[in-house]
C-alpha positions as semicolon CSV with decimal commas, in nm:
position;residue;x (nm);y (nm);z (nm)
1;M;4,226;-7,115;-5,041
2;A;3,889;-7,211;-5,260
3;S;3,917;-7,199;-5,649
4;T;3,777;-7,326;-5,923
5;T;4,111;-7,547;-5,935
6;S;4,121;-7,852;-5,741
7;T;4,099;-7,672;-5,407
8;A;3,759;-7,760;-5,224
9;A;3,538;-7,497;-5,117
10;S;3,293;-7,643;-4,955
11;T;3,073;-7,717;-4,619
12;A;3,380;-7,642;-4,445
13;S;3,651;-7,486;-4,670
14;A;3,718;-7,148;-4,679
15;P;3,580;-6,880;-4,922
16;S;3,856;-6,737;-5,158
17;T;4,069;-6,468;-5,098
18;A;4,229;-6,456;-5,408
19;S;4,203;-6,137;-5,601
20;P;4,166;-6,067;-5,977
21;A;4,504;-6,169;-6,152
22;S;4,747;-5,922;-6,116
23;P;4,913;-5,805;-6,387
24;G;5,159;-6,082;-6,463
25;S;5,019;-6,309;-6,290
26;P;4,873;-6,618;-6,437
27;P;4,568;-6,648;-6,491
28;P;4,296;-6,830;-6,326
29;A;4,254;-7,194;-6,374
30;P;3,893;-7,292;-6,536
31;F;3,685;-7,474;-6,360
32;R;3,688;-7,899;-6,387
33;E;3,445;-8,180;-6,268
34;K;3,582;-8,366;-6,011
35;F;3,480;-8,739;-5,995
36;L;3,167;-8,897;-5,876
37;T;3,187;-9,258;-5,666
38;V;2,907;-9,426;-5,504
39;P;3,037;-9,672;-5,187
40;P;2,773;-9,891;-5,069
41;P;2,512;-9,786;-4,797
42;I;2,642;-9,830;-4,477
43;E;2,422;-9,818;-4,108
44;V;2,542;-9,565;-3,826
45;A;2,362;-9,506;-3,531
46;G;2,021;-9,701;-3,645
47;R;2,007;-9,483;-3,973
48;R;2,045;-9,621;-4,297
49;I;2,391;-9,428;-4,496
50;K;2,395;-9,309;-4,887
51;R;2,779;-9,248;-4,936
52;Y;2,897;-9,075;-5,265
53;H;3,264;-8,960;-5,245
54;V;3,424;-8,638;-5,443
55;T;3,804;-8,630;-5,511
56;A;3,991;-8,496;-5,748
57;D;4,181;-8,858;-5,778
58;P;4,110;-9,084;-5,981
59;A;4,200;-9,349;-5,718
60;G;3,978;-9,204;-5,474
61;I;3,964;-9,098;-5,117
62;E;4,221;-9,260;-4,935
63;P;4,144;-9,547;-4,679
64;E;4,234;-9,333;-4,326
65;V;4,092;-9,030;-4,481
66;E;3,761;-9,223;-4,540
67;R;3,771;-9,417;-4,165
68;A;3,862;-9,080;-4,069
69;A;3,525;-8,947;-4,151
70;Y;3,281;-9,256;-4,108
71;A;3,480;-9,221;-3,709
72;M;3,308;-8,882;-3,694
73;L;2,976;-8,980;-3,844
74;P;2,807;-9,016;-3,552
75;R;2,837;-8,712;-3,429
76;L;2,659;-8,552;-3,729
77;L;2,350;-8,713;-3,713
78;P;2,023;-8,621;-3,555
79;E;1,764;-8,775;-3,258
80;P;1,496;-9,017;-3,462
81;D;1,212;-8,780;-3,493
82;G;1,019;-9,117;-3,640
83;T;1,131;-9,038;-4,027
84;P;1,255;-9,386;-4,232
85;P;1,600;-9,350;-4,053
86;A;1,793;-9,221;-4,356
87;T;2,034;-9,025;-4,462
88;F;2,353;-8,937;-4,732
89;V;2,680;-8,840;-4,721
90;V;2,918;-8,676;-4,932
91;L;3,305;-8,700;-4,856
92;H;3,459;-8,473;-5,043
93;R;3,865;-8,551;-5,026
94;G;3,978;-8,139;-5,157
95;G;4,219;-8,056;-5,362
96;D;4,399;-7,831;-5,064
97;D;4,468;-8,079;-4,782
98;G;4,127;-8,058;-4,719
99;A;3,863;-8,305;-4,625
100;Y;3,524;-8,230;-4,601
101;L;3,231;-8,494;-4,463
102;N;2,869;-8,319;-4,542
103;A;2,598;-8,543;-4,366
104;Y;2,199;-8,509;-4,491
105;S;1,936;-8,685;-4,302
106;W;1,577;-8,710;-4,310
107;V;1,373;-8,581;-4,047
108;W;1,070;-8,414;-3,962
109;D;0,895;-8,624;-4,234
110;N;1,044;-8,426;-4,494
111;V;1,313;-8,216;-4,414
112;L;1,715;-8,233;-4,436
113;H;1,891;-8,210;-4,122
114;F;2,255;-8,072;-4,210
115;R;2,550;-8,110;-3,960
116;G;2,967;-8,090;-4,149
117;A;3,293;-8,165;-4,030
118;A;3,562;-8,039;-4,141
119;A;3,961;-8,189;-4,231
120;G;4,305;-8,026;-4,278
121;Q;4,204;-7,693;-4,329
122;P;4,365;-7,456;-4,050
123;V;4,131;-7,184;-4,178
124;L;3,882;-7,361;-4,057
125;G;3,927;-7,418;-3,712
126;C;4,102;-7,700;-3,815
127;P;4,417;-7,773;-3,588
128;D;4,674;-7,900;-3,872
129;R;4,661;-8,052;-4,177
130;N;4,573;-8,353;-4,149
131;P;4,306;-8,491;-4,382
132;A;4,173;-8,747;-4,106
133;H;4,213;-8,526;-3,806
134;F;3,865;-8,456;-3,856
135;I;3,583;-8,137;-3,680
136;T;3,321;-7,976;-3,653
137;P;3,283;-7,612;-3,766
138;D;2,987;-7,391;-3,650
139;L;2,920;-7,322;-3,969
140;P;2,629;-7,244;-4,170
141;W;2,744;-7,401;-4,549
142;I;2,602;-7,714;-4,720
143;G;2,757;-7,804;-4,923
144;C;3,036;-7,691;-5,221
145;V;2,930;-7,707;-5,646
146;W;3,109;-8,057;-5,650
147;E;2,920;-8,184;-5,345
148;L;2,540;-8,006;-5,447
149;P;2,478;-8,273;-5,721
150;P;2,367;-8,525;-5,531
151;I;2,135;-8,324;-5,299
152;L;1,841;-8,312;-5,565
153;H;1,905;-8,660;-5,705
154;E;1,809;-8,755;-5,287
155;R;1,507;-8,489;-5,286
156;D;1,362;-8,680;-5,600
157;A;1,421;-9,036;-5,467
158;W;1,320;-8,918;-5,080
159;V;0,908;-8,855;-5,314
160;R;0,975;-9,115;-5,502
161;H;1,019;-9,410;-5,234
162;L;0,836;-9,241;-4,950
163;L;0,688;-8,956;-5,024
164;A;0,429;-9,073;-5,307
165;S;0,423;-9,404;-5,273
166;E;0,122;-9,604;-5,155
167;V;0,353;-9,798;-4,971
168;P;0,653;-9,625;-4,813
169;D;0,992;-9,824;-4,897
170;L;1,279;-9,756;-4,737
171;E;1,481;-10,005;-4,881
172;A;1,419;-9,926;-5,213
173;Y;1,539;-9,516;-5,118
174;V;1,860;-9,699;-4,989
175;T;1,962;-9,845;-5,341
176;D;1,854;-9,511;-5,547
177;S;2,140;-9,359;-5,581
178;L;2,292;-9,118;-5,807
179;P;2,501;-9,254;-6,076
180;E;2,913;-9,256;-5,974
181;G;3,077;-9,019;-6,296
182;T;3,152;-8,644;-6,271
183;T;2,964;-8,416;-6,054
184;G;2,800;-8,226;-6,355
185;D;2,707;-8,272;-6,682
186;R;2,423;-8,483;-6,656
187;T;2,192;-8,347;-6,835
């Protein structure tokens, strides 16, 4: 299932069931970073949504997968609690049939609320391999190695623009995104 090749190990992907290479089998492929793109922010259910897309395909995520993921997004958002209404999402198109949507929403002033959705990954309870047929698995996973890079940036941007600023500035936070490139190698 999830390996360091092009398959996704996500909030909604399965842990690797692969055992060490047996005699005569090819060695596992080396780990490779994926492409990270940053579409413009959107508003959903009164929340400002920053978006990150992750894929091994330089052409990006298929439009039908993107539409289905964002149609699922309202189900992943928390109720308002007085915190400036902001969320960042990572939409990851795995190298397998899977697609994964992670929604990280700011609540309680400085806490991340998480909900995830998956499609095309039957081992997670998805009814089929359709990458546009999203469900919400009840798993405690928050993201795979390709989905985690935005979290550090978003933490620092939240502190910079909302918590440490003399005047909290939600718009400045929403426009402060991790630069496009790859999911790693950002030193």
